[in-house]
C-alpha positions as CSV (number, residue, x, y, z in Angstrom):
1,M,-46.4,102.5,193.5
2,T,-47.7,106.1,193.7
3,E,-47.1,108.3,191.6
4,K,-46.7,111.8,193.1
5,K,-47.7,115.7,191.1
6,H,-46.7,118.9,192.2
7,S,-49.5,121.4,192.9
8,P,-48.9,124.9,192.5
9,Q,-49.9,125.7,195.9
10,G,-47.1,123.0,197.6
11,S,-49.0,120.4,198.0
12,V,-48.4,116.8,196.9
13,A,-51.3,115.1,195.4
14,T,-50.9,110.9,195.0
15,K,-52.6,109.1,192.3
16,D,-52.5,104.8,193.4
17,W,-50.7,102.7,190.6
18,V,-54.4,100.7,189.4
19,E,-52.8,96.7,188.1
20,I,-55.0,95.9,185.3
21,M,-56.3,92.2,186.1
22,E,-56.9,90.0,182.4
23,P,-60.2,88.6,182.6
24,P,-61.1,84.8,183.2
25,M,-60.7,82.6,180.6
26,Y,-63.4,79.6,180.0
27,K,-63.3,76.6,177.9
28,V,-66.3,76.0,175.7
29,L,-66.9,72.4,175.5
30,L,-69.1,70.4,172.8
31,H,-70.5,67.5,174.4
32,N,-71.2,63.6,172.5
33,D,-74.5,63.1,171.2
34,D,-75.8,59.9,169.5
35,Y,-77.6,62.0,166.9
36,T,-75.3,64.6,165.7
37,S,-73.5,64.2,162.4
38,M,-69.4,64.3,162.2
39,E,-70.1,66.7,159.9
40,F,-72.1,69.4,161.1
41,V,-69.4,68.7,164.0
42,V,-67.0,70.1,161.7
43,A,-69.2,72.6,160.3
44,I,-69.7,74.1,163.4
45,L,-66.2,74.3,164.7
46,I,-65.0,76.4,161.5
47,G,-68.0,77.9,160.9
48,V,-68.4,79.4,164.8
49,F,-64.8,78.8,166.4
50,H,-62.7,79.9,163.1
51,K,-61.0,76.0,163.2
52,S,-58.6,75.0,160.1
53,T,-60.9,72.0,158.6
54,P,-57.6,69.5,159.7
55,E,-58.2,71.3,163.2
56,A,-62.2,70.6,163.0
57,A,-61.5,67.2,162.1
58,R,-59.7,66.5,165.4
59,I,-61.8,68.2,167.5
60,M,-64.5,66.6,166.4
61,M,-63.1,63.0,166.9
62,N,-61.9,63.8,170.4
63,V,-65.9,64.8,170.7
64,H,-66.7,61.4,169.2
65,E,-64.3,59.2,170.8
66,Q,-63.8,60.7,174.5
67,G,-67.6,62.3,175.1
68,I,-66.4,65.9,174.8
69,G,-64.1,68.3,173.2
70,V,-62.6,71.5,173.8
71,A,-63.6,74.0,171.2
72,G,-62.1,77.4,172.4
73,I,-60.9,79.0,175.0
74,Y,-62.7,82.6,175.0
75,T,-63.8,85.2,178.1
76,R,-66.9,84.3,179.8
77,E,-69.0,86.9,177.1
78,I,-68.0,85.1,174.1
79,C,-68.1,82.2,175.8
80,E,-71.8,82.2,176.2
81,T,-72.4,84.3,172.5
82,K,-70.9,80.7,170.9
83,I,-72.9,78.3,172.6
84,E,-76.1,80.4,171.8
85,K,-74.7,80.4,168.4
86,V,-74.1,76.5,168.7
87,H,-77.3,76.1,170.0
88,S,-79.3,77.7,167.7
89,L,-77.4,76.5,164.4
90,A,-78.4,73.0,166.2
91,R,-81.6,73.4,166.4
92,Q,-82.5,74.6,162.5
93,K,-80.7,71.3,161.5
94,E,-82.9,69.4,164.6
95,F,-79.9,67.8,166.0
96,P,-79.1,67.7,170.1
97,L,-75.8,68.9,170.4
98,R,-75.1,70.6,173.3
99,C,-72.0,72.8,174.5
100,S,-71.2,74.1,178.0
101,M,-68.2,75.7,179.5
102,E,-66.2,75.6,182.5
103,K,-63.3,77.5,183.7
104,A,-60.1,77.4,182.0
């Protein structure tokens, strides 16, 4: 779509219509391991991903039973930040919890 403006000299200037696109979204995935406690995973989901306790418990069970669970869907930069936060907290507690991201 083009918007036209009239200038005082009578010539026409045009302004191109710019379409704003939403940024691509990514899933943060939590991976199961044999050492990270279920309680820690729930705490991560509540503290980092702002999930309610019942929702955190449900996601944790998905991770435990299916080997992987979706912690949330965010833009790339937010995913990267959350993944780094999870890995940092896991290292502090000496857990090998692993996160990754994939396009939603």
